[in-house]
Each structure stands twice: as C-alpha cells, then as structure tokens.
VEXTOR-450541 format. One record per residue (C-alpha): residue in three letters; y, x, z. Coordinates in pm, whole numbers, padded with zeros to 5 digits, always signed. Layout:
# residues N
ALAYXZ...
//
This chain:
# residues 313
MET+00021-00002+00003PRO+00363+00122-00065ALA+00601+00223+00204ILE+00849-00033+00237GLU+01212-00100+00429PRO+01135-00392+00658ALA+01323-00690+00577SER+01340-00831+00887ASN+01719-00791+00925GLY+01798-00864+00504ALA+01966-01145+00364SER+01803-01500+00359THR+01520-01539+00078ALA+01640-01761-00226VAL+01513-02107-00209LYS+01393-02305-00492GLN+01311-02721-00452ILE+01040-02917-00590ASP+00929-03272-00559ALA+00571-03279-00414GLY+00411-03590-00275VAL+00611-03735-00002LEU+00827-03451+00033ASN+01101-03260-00174ILE+00985-02878-00053GLY+01164-02602+00008TYR+00990-02291-00095ALA+01042-01882-00182GLU+00894-01720-00446VAL+00826-01364-00555GLY+00650-01220-00863ALA+00584-01271-01174ALA+00549-01623-01295ASP+00198-01508-01448GLY+00113-01326-01179LYS-00208-01446-00971PRO-00097-01716-00722VAL-00099-01665-00312ILE+00022-01974-00135LEU+00139-01825+00227LEU+00198-02081+00522HIS+00403-02026+00830GLY+00328-02188+01166TRP+00553-02331+01447PRO+00825-02173+01514TYR+00841-01976+01232ASP+00945-02016+00890ILE+00934-01866+00504HIS+01102-01537+00654SER+00764-01445+00829TYR+00639-01325+00469VAL+00961-01149+00344ASP+00776-00796+00357VAL+00432-00931+00259ALA+00587-01106-00050SER+00745-00737-00107LEU+00407-00549-00099LEU+00193-00822-00312ALA+00446-00884-00602PRO+00423-00574-00740ALA+00062-00560-00698GLY+00054-00831-00966TYR+00076-01135-00759ARG+00290-01478-00762VAL+00372-01533-00380LEU+00472-01853-00299VAL+00589-01963+00062PRO+00704-02314+00137TYR+00853-02467+00410LEU+00624-02668+00605ARG+00789-03053+00670GLY+01014-03062+00921TYR+01157-02720+00841GLY+01434-02516+00649SER+01529-02757+00348THR+01198-02920+00313ARG+01285-03327+00316PHE+01090-03634+00314LEU+01162-03860-00028SER+01165-04185+00194SER+01303-04223+00509SER+00982-04512+00576THR+00736-04222+00533PRO+00592-04162+00925ARG+00680-03845+01054ASN+00325-03741+01100GLY+00243-03398+01195ASP-00179-03409+01241GLN-00363-03105+01103ALA-00460-03307+00772VAL-00112-03349+00651PHE-00005-03004+00622ALA-00280-02907+00404VAL-00199-03247+00185ASP+00109-03166+00139THR+00010-02765-00017ILE-00213-02954-00244ALA+00051-03143-00357PHE+00254-02859-00403MET+00012-02688-00599ASP-00011-02970-00826ALA+00372-03038-00854LEU+00365-02636-00983ASN+00074-02703-01199ILE-00157-02424-01007ASP-00482-02528-01015LYS-00625-02256-00761ALA-00456-02023-00547ILE-00564-01767-00244VAL-00386-01936+00070GLY-00321-01759+00397GLY-00126-01852+00726PHE-00077-01824+01087ASP-00057-02091+01369TRP+00044-02411+01191GLY-00003-02239+00842GLY-00338-02068+00938ARG-00492-02414+01059ALA-00366-02582+00744ALA-00524-02321+00511ASP-00832-02359+00675VAL-00842-02724+00629MET-00747-02663+00248ALA-01060-02444+00245ALA-01258-02666+00431LEU-01182-03010+00254TRP-01057-02881-00109PRO-01223-02559-00149GLY-01230-02586-00544ARG-00820-02530-00505CYS-00870-02225-00294LYS-00959-01894-00464GLY-00992-01716-00086LEU-00866-01762+00274VAL-00696-01513+00518SER-00676-01672+00812VAL-00505-01531+01140SER-00683-01626+01474GLY-00969-01759+01234TYR-01104-02078+01256GLN-00817-02329+01400ILE-00959-02682+01280ILE-00919-02860+01598ASN-01190-03094+01728LEU-00984-03379+01923GLN-01321-03435+02110ALA-01295-03063+02211THR-00920-03087+02298GLN-01012-03349+02601ARG-01257-03049+02761PRO-01017-02881+03039LEU-00990-02535+02991SER-00949-02224+03303PRO-00630-02235+03484GLN-00523-01924+03326ALA-00605-02038+02999GLU-00422-02384+03062LEU-00142-02232+03169GLY-00074-02034+02813TRP-00048-02414+02685TRP+00252-02496+02891TYR+00461-02619+02623LEU+00205-02863+02518TYR+00208-03055+02827TYR+00551-03041+02833PHE+00586-03228+02517THR+00419-03528+02625THR+00690-03630+02814GLU+00972-03765+02698ARG+01195-03503+02946GLY+01020-03265+02730ARG+01104-03420+02433ARG+01466-03428+02489GLY+01467-03087+02651TYR+01294-02935+02328ALA+01589-03136+02095GLN+01850-03021+02344ASN+01750-02615+02391LEU+01593-02582+02024HIS+01727-02198+01995ASP+01653-02078+02326PHE+01324-02267+02347ASN+01159-02107+02030LYS+01302-01796+02102LEU+01101-01791+02444ILE+00802-01893+02228TRP+00834-01577+02009LYS+00861-01345+02289LEU+00576-01524+02471ALA+00339-01525+02169SER+00454-01142+02069PRO+00543-00956+02351LYS+00570-00620+02177TRP+00744-00695+01907ASP+01078-00556+01937PHE+01265-00860+01665ASP+01675-00827+01695ASP+01892-01145+01745ALA+01953-01143+01372THR+01595-01179+01268TYR+01534-01460+01474ASP+01852-01635+01410ARG+01770-01617+01039THR+01451-01816+01101ALA+01606-02022+01372ARG+01820-02233+01104SER+01510-02402+00978TYR+01492-02591+01294ASP+01778-02755+01190ASN+01595-02988+00977PRO+01624-03353+01074ASP+01263-03437+01105HIS+01201-03071+01293VAL+01188-03248+01675ASP+00966-03565+01535LEU+00716-03358+01401VAL+00671-03083+01676ILE+00621-03385+01933HIS+00406-03568+01691ASN+00177-03237+01635TYR+00124-03159+01984ARG+00077-03496+02135TRP-00146-03620+01829ARG-00370-03311+01952LEU-00423-03459+02346GLY-00502-03813+02164LEU-00165-03937+02309ALA-00005-04000+01918LYS-00197-04145+01620GLY-00195-04008+01253ASP-00093-04176+00956PRO-00367-04413+00852GLN-00347-04295+00460TYR-00465-03985+00589ASP-00790-04093+00781ASP-01052-04000+00550PRO-01003-03589+00559SER-00907-03641+00916THR-01243-03780+01002ARG-01414-03526+00787LEU-01262-03256+00994GLN-01392-03404+01307GLN-01724-03283+01182ASN-01614-02931+01234PRO-01673-02848+00828ILE-01786-02493+00779ILE-01587-02291+00497SER-01759-02153+00231ILE-01488-01928+00035PRO-01419-01584+00054THR-01247-01525+00364VAL-01048-01261+00587THR-00979-01315+00947ILE-00715-01185+01155GLY-00766-01103+01522SER-00448-00985+01715ASP-00379-00937+02098PHE-00229-01314+02086ASP-00603-01413+02066GLY-00720-01227+02385ALA-01085-01214+02415ALA-01128-01409+02073ALA-00953-01112+01886ASN-01291-00972+01763GLY-01372-01318+01600ALA-01714-01352+01727ALA-01651-01688+01829TYR-01592-01854+01490ARG-01807-01630+01300ASP-02065-01887+01217LYS-01817-02134+01064PHE-01780-01905+00756SER-02095-01914+00514GLY-01915-01677+00232ARG-01810-01362+00190TYR-01630-01241+00475VAL-01433-00984+00648HIS-01289-00963+01011ARG-01009-00710+01079THR-00874-00695+01440LEU-00540-00555+01484ASN-00394-00416+01837GLY-00086-00402+01975ILE+00004-00706+01730GLY+00132-01045+01861HIS+00119-01423+01692ASN+00324-01350+01404VAL+00108-01118+01206PRO+00267-01106+00864GLN+00619-01063+01005GLU+00481-00794+01285ASP+00225-00628+01036PRO+00316-00671+00684HIS+00103-00437+00545ALA-00221-00554+00691PHE-00150-00916+00597ALA-00078-00773+00267ASP-00412-00587+00262ALA-00581-00862+00389VAL-00498-01091+00048ILE-00609-00817-00174THR-00928-00797-00001VAL-01005-01153-00020ASP-00939-01138-00402THR-01164-00852-00439LEU-01413-01047-00266SER-01349-01348-00477SER-01352-01160-00796THR-01653-00910-00747PRO-01979-01036-00879SER-02260-01099-00618LEU-02527-00861-00608TYR-02770-01124-00543
//
C-alpha cells in the first residue's frame, strides 16, 4: 500500500445526491467510473469521513469507492414526510441495495463497521448475489432479538449504558440537546487510543444536523430491546434475519481492541461458510477505517482477491 498523508484534517469530501428507494442519498465517490465498485458504510456516531483515507488508497488500485450517508446522517433525506423513521437492522441494507440499483451497480464489494458493518452483513446474508465480497469490522453483527433479551455480565452491561439511556424520554431529550458532546464522548470511549483532534470530530459532527438523526438513533436502540416495532414492509427480511443466516460469500473480518475478548474472531467463525480471513488489530478502536486506513484498504483488496481467485477444489 502506498504512503498517504492522513486526510483527517482535510477539507470535507465532495458529496453527490441520488434518489434511491425511499431516500435521496448523499454520497461520496472516489475513483474511475469503470473501476471495481466498493460500497463502504459508516456507523453511529460517524459518517462518510471515516473512509476518506481508505478511498484515497483504493482509488489508485482500480476501485470505484462509493460511501453513502446512512439514513439520518448528512445530506441524506427521506423523499416523503410520511415514511416511518425506522432504524431497524434490515432497512440499512435495503437502502444500500436501492442505492446500488439507482447507480446501475449489479454487484459490489461491501464493507463497514458498527451500523454499517451490520448493514453489510445483512446484505451478504440475504442478498449474496449483489455482494462480491464482504469486509466486516467486529465480524458477524446481525442482531437476534431473542438473544438481546438475555442479561449480560454487569461489566458488559455497563458498556451499553447509552442503550438504556435511549429507552427513556429523558434520554431522547438529552441526546437531542447534547448531540455534539454526547457523540464526542462515544468516540472517546470507543477508541480510547485514537488521538483525534477537534477539527476531525467537528467535520463529522455536522452530519448529525440531519432532521431525522435523533428519531432514527432512538428507534434503532429501542428496537434492539424490543421496545419499538420495525416498519411492516420490511417484515420478510427482518424475520429471515432472526434465523441467524450463514454468510457464504468471501469475507474478511476485523477485530480490534473495541471487541475485547471477541477480537480474535473465534466467537463468530462458524457464521461464515465461504473463503474467509480474520485479522486482529491491536491498539485500534472501533472506527477502524479512520484509525487504520491501510489495514481496512488491505482487507478490501484481500477480499477482492479471495473472490477472484478460482477455487482449488
């Protein structure tokens, strides 16, 4: 991989807009139009700038890198005021499929972390024909709602403090009132060794100004605990996801310090039946593509190789 000057303090990425499904999606595009398509998905509370450096590494290697704002972030907007502001796990994958359709992309490498990693996992599990390969930080992230009802150890529960905060109306008001400081705290807790500066954070923080951001974040976390229902039009994929589907496409998973004991990938190895590589990054927090862009870009190239090399069997 070539040396790069980190773009974390650079100018904001140019954004395009396109109607896709129920959304008008804002997205960044880097690389030649005829390059191999790679769609990279951010998480909460991050945005497309997590992939600035990754894109600068992949574009010269022949990739067309597309990074959309998820619903509720940046310049992505709902086309109708009557569309439910639904944040369950299926919709982010459905949005990405619609994004691909709008751009006439039949198949792409998909990758992500946090909410974006989960969306990529869902795409790979339910629509494998649209995915050439998968890069997933923290591995298999598909949520089983029955499993979320089982208590964890006190120490593990402590790490999910914001989930419980969001179940209350006080938490909803607190999040809306303190967006900037709240999400900056999450960055620090999720990546304690990442020495980001105010300019880096503030550039991403502008994406929280989206009018649907608070509604979608609160719905997502309440849905996880069974306290909010999803949109009925997504009942079919949502039901299929509760069966813990196996992912069969070529995959590279990445574990980091954020994953604790699960960083070695052993806990979810049996969820991937295709060609598979796992990598563990020490000293790196949750925002893997921005903290270690070389490692993430290399994972994309590796999964491309896995999907392109004929099987020996």
